[in-house]
Legacy VTK file of the C-alpha trace (Angstrom):
# vtk DataFile Version 3.0
C-alpha trace
ASCII
DATASET POLYDATA
POINTS 242 float
0.000 0.000 0.000
1.107 3.557 -0.668
2.332 5.374 2.398
0.680 8.534 3.713
3.113 10.890 1.931
2.376 9.332 -1.483
-1.360 9.663 -0.870
-0.970 13.342 0.025
1.096 13.963 -3.129
-1.556 12.252 -5.241
-4.358 14.288 -3.618
-2.413 17.507 -4.276
-1.874 16.446 -7.900
-5.605 15.780 -8.390
-6.484 19.148 -6.840
-4.068 20.904 -9.197
-5.600 19.096 -12.187
-9.083 20.132 -11.026
-7.999 23.778 -10.866
-6.557 23.597 -14.400
-9.642 21.927 -15.880
-11.913 24.400 -14.085
-9.969 27.284 -15.642
-10.217 25.624 -19.079
-13.957 25.177 -18.588
-14.384 28.870 -17.745
-12.395 29.909 -20.834
-14.446 27.578 -23.051
-17.721 28.849 -21.557
-16.633 32.431 -22.190
-15.779 31.658 -25.832
-19.108 29.883 -26.336
-21.026 32.800 -24.812
-19.305 35.280 -27.157
-19.973 33.067 -30.194
-23.617 32.603 -29.164
-24.144 36.319 -28.652
-22.646 37.142 -32.072
-24.943 34.832 -34.030
-28.075 35.534 -31.968
-27.601 39.273 -32.484
-26.750 38.832 -36.164
-29.501 36.404 -37.198
-32.625 38.656 -36.991
-30.827 41.376 -38.979
-29.643 38.880 -41.587
-33.030 37.196 -41.934
-34.818 40.527 -42.380
-32.320 41.623 -45.039
-32.819 38.339 -46.861
-36.592 38.740 -46.676
-36.358 42.271 -48.112
-34.107 41.079 -50.930
-36.381 38.147 -51.798
-39.488 40.362 -51.774
-37.869 42.901 -54.075
-36.814 40.122 -56.435
-40.385 38.823 -56.440
-41.661 42.272 -57.335
-39.303 42.736 -60.276
-40.725 41.902 -63.666
-39.070 38.792 -65.148
-36.719 38.737 -62.168
-34.900 41.873 -63.273
-31.525 42.093 -64.939
-29.229 41.744 -61.926
-26.031 39.783 -62.369
-26.697 37.875 -59.135
-30.084 36.396 -60.023
-29.357 35.138 -63.526
-30.358 31.497 -63.795
-28.148 29.398 -66.026
-27.996 25.698 -66.749
-26.299 24.091 -63.754
-23.100 22.914 -65.432
-20.442 24.192 -63.009
-21.177 23.975 -59.299
-19.428 25.486 -56.283
-20.141 23.907 -52.887
-18.930 25.836 -49.823
-18.519 23.479 -46.864
-18.137 25.140 -43.445
-16.779 22.815 -40.735
-14.533 23.215 -37.698
-10.757 22.917 -37.492
-10.807 20.491 -34.573
-12.585 17.304 -33.601
-13.917 16.016 -30.264
-17.272 17.588 -31.087
-19.472 14.497 -31.263
-21.250 14.139 -34.586
-20.901 17.813 -35.515
-18.359 17.521 -38.339
-19.513 14.076 -39.464
-23.085 15.363 -39.916
-21.854 18.347 -41.937
-19.776 16.014 -44.122
-22.746 13.653 -44.479
-24.943 16.570 -45.603
-22.328 17.640 -48.162
-21.904 14.070 -49.461
-25.659 13.735 -49.948
-25.711 16.999 -51.914
-22.796 15.884 -54.099
-23.999 12.332 -54.737
-27.704 13.040 -55.205
-28.261 16.576 -56.428
-25.033 17.089 -58.386
-23.951 13.523 -59.158
-23.863 14.116 -62.919
-21.785 17.299 -62.660
-19.453 15.578 -60.167
-18.741 12.695 -62.546
-17.808 15.204 -65.243
-15.420 16.972 -62.859
-17.508 20.153 -62.813
-17.981 20.436 -59.044
-15.623 22.546 -56.936
-15.453 22.299 -53.150
-14.452 25.404 -51.199
-13.497 24.310 -47.684
-13.744 26.522 -44.627
-12.344 24.531 -41.697
-9.856 21.649 -41.828
-12.191 18.750 -41.077
-14.223 19.058 -44.265
-11.130 19.465 -46.430
-9.349 16.510 -44.814
-12.314 14.243 -45.554
-12.876 15.180 -49.211
-9.295 15.837 -50.351
-8.883 12.270 -51.658
-11.945 12.525 -53.922
-10.478 12.688 -57.419
-13.753 13.799 -59.014
-13.757 17.091 -57.097
-11.854 20.299 -57.671
-10.694 22.107 -54.547
-10.225 25.646 -53.282
-8.178 25.415 -50.081
-7.075 29.019 -49.645
-9.725 29.795 -47.018
-9.438 26.752 -44.745
-8.179 28.835 -41.802
-11.110 31.292 -41.858
-12.535 29.779 -38.643
-9.419 30.873 -36.750
-10.551 34.283 -35.562
-13.816 34.759 -37.442
-14.357 38.332 -38.631
-16.608 40.058 -41.134
-13.587 41.331 -43.080
-12.226 37.821 -43.666
-15.660 36.442 -44.500
-16.318 39.321 -46.890
-13.147 38.506 -48.864
-14.423 34.973 -49.468
-18.007 35.942 -50.346
-16.866 38.683 -52.744
-14.539 36.218 -54.475
-17.471 33.813 -54.869
-19.753 36.557 -56.235
-17.124 37.646 -58.739
-16.671 34.060 -59.929
-20.439 33.748 -60.372
-20.765 36.963 -62.380
-17.804 35.834 -64.517
-19.842 32.648 -65.201
-17.173 30.419 -63.706
-19.934 28.839 -61.605
-23.625 28.547 -62.380
-24.799 27.586 -58.889
-23.274 28.190 -55.452
-24.448 26.158 -52.447
-23.403 26.638 -48.807
-23.387 23.720 -46.339
-23.251 24.821 -42.700
-24.617 24.131 -39.224
-27.376 26.415 -37.968
-26.909 27.050 -34.243
-29.940 26.240 -32.075
-28.261 25.689 -28.705
-25.039 24.156 -27.381
-26.388 20.626 -27.887
-28.465 21.072 -31.046
-27.642 22.154 -34.598
-29.525 22.027 -37.873
-27.388 20.976 -40.815
-28.327 23.220 -43.703
-27.867 23.466 -47.465
-28.627 26.998 -48.672
-28.566 28.348 -52.204
-26.233 31.330 -52.141
-26.316 32.152 -55.856
-28.287 32.797 -57.963
-30.514 34.850 -55.663
-34.018 33.411 -55.712
-37.297 35.334 -55.283
-39.310 34.822 -52.119
-41.032 31.446 -51.685
-42.985 32.637 -48.645
-46.654 32.305 -49.635
-47.684 35.155 -47.327
-45.370 37.642 -49.008
-45.235 36.264 -52.553
-48.996 36.599 -53.146
-48.787 40.383 -52.962
-46.402 42.103 -55.326
-44.194 44.599 -53.518
-44.606 48.151 -54.810
-41.472 50.069 -53.851
-40.433 53.568 -54.901
-36.749 53.471 -55.850
-34.311 56.355 -55.661
-32.003 56.106 -57.597
-33.347 53.714 -60.245
-34.094 50.139 -59.243
-31.296 48.267 -61.043
-28.589 50.698 -59.948
-29.726 50.584 -56.326
-29.952 46.810 -56.215
-26.551 46.306 -57.831
-25.165 48.228 -54.857
-27.428 46.672 -52.222
-27.404 42.974 -53.180
-23.641 42.334 -52.670
-23.857 43.831 -49.175
-26.793 41.580 -48.292
-25.014 38.518 -49.705
-21.891 39.336 -47.683
-24.077 39.437 -44.575
-25.752 36.129 -45.456
-22.416 34.406 -45.922
-21.078 35.792 -42.655
-24.182 34.474 -40.863
-23.470 30.941 -42.106
-19.874 31.165 -40.846
-20.982 32.548 -37.450
-23.616 29.815 -37.102
-21.046 27.067 -37.618
-18.559 28.840 -35.372
-21.075 28.921 -32.524
LINES 1 243
242 0 1 2 3 4 5 6 7 8 9 10 11 12 13 14 15 16 17 18 19 20 21 22 23 24 25 26 27 28 29 30 31 32 33 34 35 36 37 38 39 40 41 42 43 44 45 46 47 48 49 50 51 52 53 54 55 56 57 58 59 60 61 62 63 64 65 66 67 68 69 70 71 72 73 74 75 76 77 78 79 80 81 82 83 84 85 86 87 88 89 90 91 92 93 94 95 96 97 98 99 100 101 102 103 104 105 106 107 108 109 110 111 112 113 114 115 116 117 118 119 120 121 122 123 124 125 126 127 128 129 130 131 132 133 134 135 136 137 138 139 140 141 142 143 144 145 146 147 148 149 150 151 152 153 154 155 156 157 158 159 160 161 162 163 164 165 166 167 168 169 170 171 172 173 174 175 176 177 178 179 180 181 182 183 184 185 186 187 188 189 190 191 192 193 194 195 196 197 198 199 200 201 202 203 204 205 206 207 208 209 210 211 212 213 214 215 216 217 218 219 220 221 222 223 224 225 226 227 228 229 230 231 232 233 234 235 236 237 238 239 240 241
């Protein structure tokens, strides 16, 4: 049996470990609270902007002539997959990867076989899983975006995506991310980022919006739409971060 001194040393060691883990828990709780606050404050603003944009699109004759709502045959696809950089998060990353795989194998299986699907990875876990898939093209320049999430970094990515869409490099852009509900629950989402679609809400789509535009409609929307899309993309990143 261990003598009394060894027992005391072991007790002191356990107490020290408890103090360290308690400090780590407090740091983690603080980070989670900040991440929660950011997305919960951001979401109502983002959703209202998206609703306004969709309603305006619904009210435009023939969908208007904006570069961001032009529907083309879905030949070249960009899928943005937002995961975390680290594991030990239960089924969080595996469910995001599963959602992305379903999108690639069911919705865009034909384009994938032809090598016309590009995967833009935000977070290491998604990239590490798909990097061996020879049918996919990859954009890996934004993997580290989750390390210190900011609107400026997110805006760089979303503006690059929008420019590629207007240059007709991609015909459809989808974003796969986790919508934050609470610390134990997430909804794994696939959202169409581009082209911008008119509202599908039956309450709002039945009545055509009658807005007075100053300056003219197309000029105003060409300025407004990119800002709304930047906000939408940032929301998806903040949701997954939380």
